[in-house]
C-alpha positions as a printed Julia matrix, in Angstrom:
281×3 Matrix{Float64}:
  -63.52  47.12  -124.44
  -61.81  46.13  -121.29
  -58.35  44.64  -121.29
  -59.8   41.57  -119.33
  -62.13  41.15  -122.15
  -59.41  41.17  -124.75
  -57.51  38.56  -122.97
  -60.42  36.44  -121.98
  -58.81  35.97  -118.45
  -60.06  37.13  -115.46
  -58.04  38.25  -112.51
  -59.6   37.01  -109.25
  -56.76  38.27  -107.32
  -58.53  41.57  -106.99
  -61.53  39.71  -105.35
  -60.36  37.28  -102.86
  -62.84  34.68  -101.77
  -63.53  33.43   -98.3
  -63.15  29.75   -96.92
  -67.09  29.52   -97.85
  -66.26  30.27  -101.52
  -68.08  33.2   -101.72
  -66.4   36.59  -102.83
  -65.48  38.97   -99.83
  -67.44  41.62  -101.62
  -70.73  39.5   -101.95
  -70.31  37.96   -98.55
  -70.26  41.54   -97.0
  -73.28  42.6    -98.81
  -75.38  39.78   -97.67
  -74.01  40.32   -94.22
  -75.13  44.06   -94.6
  -78.71  43.45   -96.05
  -79.22  40.81   -93.43
  -78.62  43.66   -90.84
  -80.83  46.02   -92.96
  -83.53  43.43   -93.05
  -83.78  43.54   -89.27
  -83.49  47.24   -89.43
  -86.84  47.49   -91.8
  -88.61  44.61   -89.78
  -88.55  46.91   -86.78
  -89.75  49.95   -88.79
  -92.33  47.54   -90.28
  -93.5   46.14   -87.18
  -93.54  49.65   -85.45
  -96.06  50.7    -88.14
  -98.1   47.82   -87.87
  -98.52  48.36   -83.98
  -99.17  51.99   -83.71
 -101.56  52.04   -86.92
 -103.93  50.19   -84.51
 -103.73  53.34   -82.25
 -104.86  56.19   -84.29
 -104.42  59.74   -83.05
 -107.81  61.81   -82.66
 -108.66  63.94   -85.66
 -105.89  62.67   -87.92
 -106.3   62.25   -91.54
 -107.88  59.46   -93.06
 -105.08  57.31   -94.96
 -107.78  56.32   -97.38
 -108.7   59.37   -98.48
 -105.14  60.29   -98.86
 -103.71  57.42  -100.78
 -103.64  57.35  -104.54
 -103.39  54.01  -105.4
 -103.01  54.63  -109.11
  -99.84  56.87  -108.01
  -98.5   53.94  -105.81
  -99.31  51.27  -108.44
  -97.41  53.31  -111.06
  -94.37  53.66  -108.44
  -94.48  49.94  -107.76
  -94.57  48.88  -111.28
  -91.58  51.33  -112.06
  -89.31  50.11  -109.12
  -89.96  46.29  -110.16
  -89.18  47.23  -113.73
  -85.78  48.5   -112.57
  -84.56  45.21  -111.19
  -85.29  44.02  -114.78
  -82.7   46.41  -115.69
  -79.83  45.77  -113.03
  -80.45  41.99  -113.89
  -79.69  42.67  -117.16
  -76.54  44.65  -116.26
  -75.46  41.99  -114.19
  -75.91  39.58  -116.89
  -73.81  42.07  -119.51
  -71.07  42.61  -116.79
  -70.48  38.81  -116.87
  -70.09  38.73  -120.59
  -67.8   41.73  -120.68
  -70.11  43.79  -122.72
  -69.46  47.42  -121.5
  -72.0   49.25  -123.59
  -74.82  46.97  -122.43
  -73.93  47.57  -118.91
  -73.86  51.35  -119.45
  -77.33  51.08  -121.09
  -78.78  48.89  -118.53
  -77.37  51.21  -115.63
  -78.75  54.41  -117.18
  -82.12  52.64  -117.48
  -82.1   51.63  -114.02
  -81.04  55.08  -112.7
  -84.16  56.59  -114.99
  -86.65  54.23  -113.26
  -84.9   54.93  -109.72
  -85.33  58.93  -110.5
  -89.07  58.34  -111.56
  -89.87  56.51  -108.12
  -88.16  59.3   -106.14
  -90.23  61.72  -108.14
  -93.26  59.73  -107.38
  -92.64  59.76  -103.82
  -91.7   63.79  -103.67
  -95.05  64.27  -105.49
  -97.13  62.01  -102.85
  -95.03  63.62   -99.74
  -96.41  67.16  -101.02
  -99.84  66.17  -101.27
  -99.89  64.56   -97.92
  -98.14  67.73   -96.07
 -100.74  69.72   -97.7
 -103.69  67.42   -96.58
 -102.59  67.76   -93.19
 -100.56  64.6    -92.55
  -97.31  65.53   -91.14
  -94.7   63.29   -89.35
  -95.61  64.92   -85.74
  -99.26  65.34   -86.36
 -100.32  61.62   -85.77
  -98.71  58.29   -84.9
  -99.71  57.16   -88.55
  -97.7   60.03   -90.09
  -94.75  59.47   -87.97
  -94.49  55.99   -88.44
  -95.41  56.24   -92.45
  -92.73  58.93   -93.04
  -90.62  57.2    -91.13
  -90.64  53.91   -92.95
  -91.24  55.09   -96.44
  -88.76  57.97   -95.98
  -85.85  55.53   -94.85
  -86.68  53.25   -97.74
  -86.59  56.2   -100.19
  -83.23  57.28   -98.83
  -82.12  53.69   -99.63
  -83.57  54.4   -103.35
  -81.38  57.42  -103.5
  -78.45  55.76  -102.35
  -78.78  53.2   -104.77
  -79.29  55.76  -107.55
  -75.91  57.31  -106.32
  -74.37  53.92  -106.37
  -75.61  53.29  -109.8
  -73.98  56.85  -110.94
  -70.83  55.97  -109.9
  -70.78  52.5   -111.05
  -71.74  53.93  -114.27
  -68.9   56.57  -114.06
  -66.37  53.61  -113.16
  -67.04  52.19  -116.42
  -65.13  54.85  -118.27
  -61.86  54.38  -116.11
  -59.17  54.21  -118.8
  -56.96  51.11  -119.08
  -53.57  53.2   -119.11
  -52.43  55.32  -116.22
  -54.06  58.53  -117.47
  -55.64  60.79  -114.78
  -59.45  60.43  -114.9
  -60.41  61.83  -111.31
  -61.25  65.41  -112.1
  -63.25  63.86  -115.36
  -65.15  61.93  -113.23
  -66.11  64.4   -110.56
  -66.97  66.49  -113.67
  -69.05  63.52  -115.08
  -70.56  63.37  -111.48
  -71.69  67.0   -111.06
  -73.42  66.89  -114.59
  -75.17  63.82  -113.57
  -76.52  65.33  -110.4
  -77.65  68.65  -112.11
  -79.43  66.43  -114.82
  -80.93  64.0   -111.94
  -82.15  66.81  -109.81
  -83.74  68.82  -113.02
  -85.48  65.69  -113.97
  -86.97  64.98  -110.59
  -88.27  68.79  -110.59
  -89.34  68.76  -114.26
  -91.44  65.48  -113.48
  -93.03  66.8   -109.94
  -94.07  69.71  -111.54
  -95.43  68.14  -114.64
  -97.46  65.84  -112.25
  -98.86  68.95  -110.56
  -99.93  70.25  -113.8
 -101.72  67.24  -114.55
 -103.43  66.66  -111.48
 -104.75  70.31  -111.71
 -105.59  70.42  -115.33
 -105.82  66.97  -116.31
 -103.5   65.11  -118.81
 -103.58  67.54  -121.34
 -100.56  69.16  -123.93
 -102.11  72.36  -122.33
 -101.17  71.26  -118.84
  -97.88  70.1   -120.22
  -96.84  73.26  -121.67
  -98.0   75.29  -118.61
  -95.73  73.32  -116.59
  -92.99  73.8   -118.84
  -93.22  77.34  -118.98
  -92.79  77.53  -115.15
  -89.64  75.41  -115.75
  -87.63  76.87  -118.61
  -84.4   77.45  -116.69
  -84.82  73.86  -115.28
  -85.45  72.14  -118.76
  -82.7   73.87  -120.13
  -80.35  72.71  -117.67
  -81.36  69.21  -118.41
  -80.88  69.59  -122.0
  -77.67  70.87  -121.6
  -76.66  68.18  -118.88
  -77.88  65.41  -121.18
  -75.7   66.99  -124.09
  -72.47  66.66  -121.9
  -73.36  63.41  -120.87
  -73.72  62.21  -124.31
  -70.28  63.81  -125.16
  -68.61  62.27  -122.11
  -69.91  59.04  -122.88
  -68.28  59.1   -126.57
  -65.18  57.32  -125.75
  -63.25  55.05  -128.16
  -60.48  54.26  -125.73
  -59.84  51.13  -123.97
  -61.34  51.24  -120.54
  -60.45  49.18  -117.32
  -63.76  47.36  -116.92
  -64.96  43.92  -117.89
  -65.63  40.42  -116.34
  -63.49  41.25  -113.68
  -65.66  43.79  -112.48
  -68.8   41.45  -112.54
  -68.78  41.17  -108.8
  -68.97  44.84  -108.26
  -72.18  44.98  -110.65
  -73.55  41.94  -108.71
  -73.14  43.24  -105.75
  -74.92  46.28  -106.68
  -77.71  44.5   -107.84
  -78.31  42.62  -104.62
  -78.8   45.89  -103.02
  -81.45  47.24  -105.79
  -83.19  43.84  -105.65
  -83.62  44.14  -101.82
  -84.95  47.46  -102.05
  -87.41  46.52  -104.53
  -88.22  43.43  -102.28
  -88.96  46.0    -99.13
  -91.15  48.13  -101.33
  -93.49  45.17  -102.0
  -93.63  44.42   -98.24
  -94.17  48.21   -97.61
  -96.5   48.81  -100.47
  -98.7   45.56   -98.75
  -98.46  46.62   -95.1
  -98.87  50.59   -95.72
 -101.11  50.97   -98.69
 -103.04  47.69   -99.28
 -103.9   47.06   -95.7
 -105.5   50.26   -95.23
 -108.35  49.15   -97.74
 -109.02  45.53   -96.59
């Protein structure tokens, strides 16, 4: 439990407010999101314009798009917003354990979304939709790839925030332990993405059967072992009963992270509409 939570006092000196009454961290995040909104607006407008000028002999997007997969990815990303909102609420109450659980949930859903995007890209490239093969391919990969990078950055931020919740309240060194925590987390994240993508390919080829999943598992035994060992290490690292320097005073950090994550969710809804749904109207 945080020392701030124990005393019931929140140290606002670590987060000074502006003349507007809005904390500097939140004001900076709003300014960044405003600029990012214009950036995505440019990419979306470019896609809408150039989709009207199809490249001859380019693959038909209607035949390539799998709406079931895209709807699943959209659902996963929207649900992740619920988890990050619960993390914000838990941080305002000083419940560190709840913050950790909600951050982990958001990370899991974020990695699932990225796995869907990697799987989709692999299929599109195999079908001939490349970034340089047509105007649609160029704008599609630029727009969705940029959004995917934002999701990946968000997952990294979530991971770093999760690790931050373990900072000890005393002066004990924790940097090396945190770096080790991050390395293990990265290994588990990459392994999970590989497993999910491989399983999706197996299901696509053989159907949703135990045999298909077992076939995928046989080809990824080493990756599965790394993931299981990594999860065990993460569980061991999370078993700390020492007082941590994280509580209500850090709620502004979780709120800033939440603003960023909600923004990329909203952007995806727009992308889903103008890139995927528009092709079927």
